C-alpha positions, 0 to 999 in steps of 0.5 A, a space after each residue: 316542882 322544885 322546893 329549892 333552886 339552890 342549897 338552902 340558905 345556911 344549910 350544909 347538907 351532907 349525903 352518906 351512901 352505904 354499902 349493900 352490893 346491887 341494892 345500892 342502886 337504890 341510892 339513885 332514888 335519893 340522888 334524883 330527889 335531891 336533883 328534883 328539889 334543887 338541893 346540892 350536897 355540900 359533901 358526900 361520903 360513900 362505902 362500897 357500892 355507895 363509893 361507886 354511886 358517890 363518885 359518879 354523882 360527885 363527878 357531875 352526873 345527875 341522878 337520872 344519868 346514873 339511872 340510865 347508866 345502871 340499866 346499861 351496866 346491869 348484868 343479865 340473868 343467866 337462864 337455865 334451859 332443860 337444866 343446863 346453863 348455856 354458854 351465851 348466858 354464862 358469858 353475859 352473866 360474867 360480863 362485868 366480873 373478871 375471875 381472879 386466880 388469887 386466893 384472896 378473892 373470886 374477882 379482880 374488880 378491874 372490869 367494873 373500874 374500867 367501866 366506871 372510868 368511862 363514865 366518871 368525869 374525873 381521875 382525882 378527888 381534887 377534880 370532883 364537883 362535890 367533895 367526896 370521902 370514901 372509906 376502906 378497911 386496913 387489913 393489917 391493923 383493922 383501922 378505917 382508912 378515909 380517902 379524900 385526895 389523890 387517885 379516885 378510882 383506886 380508892 373506889 376499888 378499895 372501898 368495894 373490895 368485899 372480902 372473899 368476893 373481890 381481891 384486896 387492893 394495895 395502896 400506899 403500903 396498905 392492903 385494903 378491904 371493903 369499907 363496910 368492914 369498918 364503916 358501912 354507913 359513913 355519915 359520921 364523916 360528914 357531921 363536923 362539916 355539915 349542918 344536916 346529914 342524910 344517910 341512906 342505908 341499903 341493907 337488905 332483908 334475907 329470906 330463909 326457911 326449911 324450904 329455902 336454905 342459903 348456900 355456902 356463899 349466901 351464908 358467908 355474905 349474909 354473915 358479913 351483911 348481918 355484921 354491917 347491920 349490927 354496926 349501923 344499929 349501934 351507931 344509930 343509937 349512939 349518934 344518929 344522922 339528921 335524916 336516916 333512910 332505909 328502903 325495904 328491899 327484899 330478895 336481892 343478892 349481893 351481885 344481882 345487878 340484873 334486878 335493877 328494875 326490881 330494886 328501883 321499884 322496891 325503893 321508890 317510896 323512899 323519895 316521898 319519905 325524903 321529901 317529907 323529912 326535908 320539909 320538916 327539917 329545912 
C-alpha cells in the first residue's frame, strides 16, 4: 500500500547513495521502497556505485527496473573444476571488465559505461528527471569535485574510478578518482536544498582470521573501505542526515556482482526500517 501518492506536502526529500562496489546493489531496496510509497526524491547525490545507481534512477528507471537490470548485468562466478579455471568461465567473469595496460589501474571501466549508456535515458545532467549530484576526487589537489551539469556518463565514470582498480578519468583539465576518496556518502550535498535527507551506507563487513587471511588485493581494497567508513563515522557524529540506513552485508567483495541475489537478500530488512523511519518523520 502506498503511503504517499506524491511527494509529501512541504517535504523536499533528498537521497544520498554511497559507494561500496557490488554491495551498492542494495540501493535498489531503498529505490523500490520509495516507489512503493509514492515518494519522489527532490534531489539525489551519489558516489561510485551510488553514482551508477543514482544516474539510472534519476534518468527515469524505477527501482524494479534497476533490479531487473542488476540481474542482467551480474557477472557469473568463475568456477574451478579439478583445480583449473576454464576459459569459458574466465570470459564470463571478464564480460564487464576491460583490462587496462595503463599502470594507473587494472581496468578501464569503459565496458561498464557502454552498458550503462544503453539503459540511462539521458546523456547530460540537464536531461535527468531528478536533479543529480555526483562526487569525484581531484588527484592533483586532493579536493572534492561535484558534478551536476554537462556530460553525465563521464561524471559517472570519474565517480567510480576506484584507485588501483579503474583508471583515473581526465575531465576539464583534472585527473579524477573515485568520489569515495573524499566523500563516500554525500548526504551533505543535499542538506541545504532538502528538508529531509535519507542516506544509504553500503559499507560491508569483512571476515578474516588465522584461517581466512586476506589477499594482497583484499588488504588494499579493504584499507580503502576502512578509510571510507572512518570518514562516514566522523561526519555522522558531526552532522548526521535525517535518516541513516546501513544494511548488514557480509562476505561480498568489491567486484562480486554475481552475488546480486545474496546482496538483495541480506539487505531486504532495510525496506521495513526505511518505512518505519519515514512514518515517524514525514
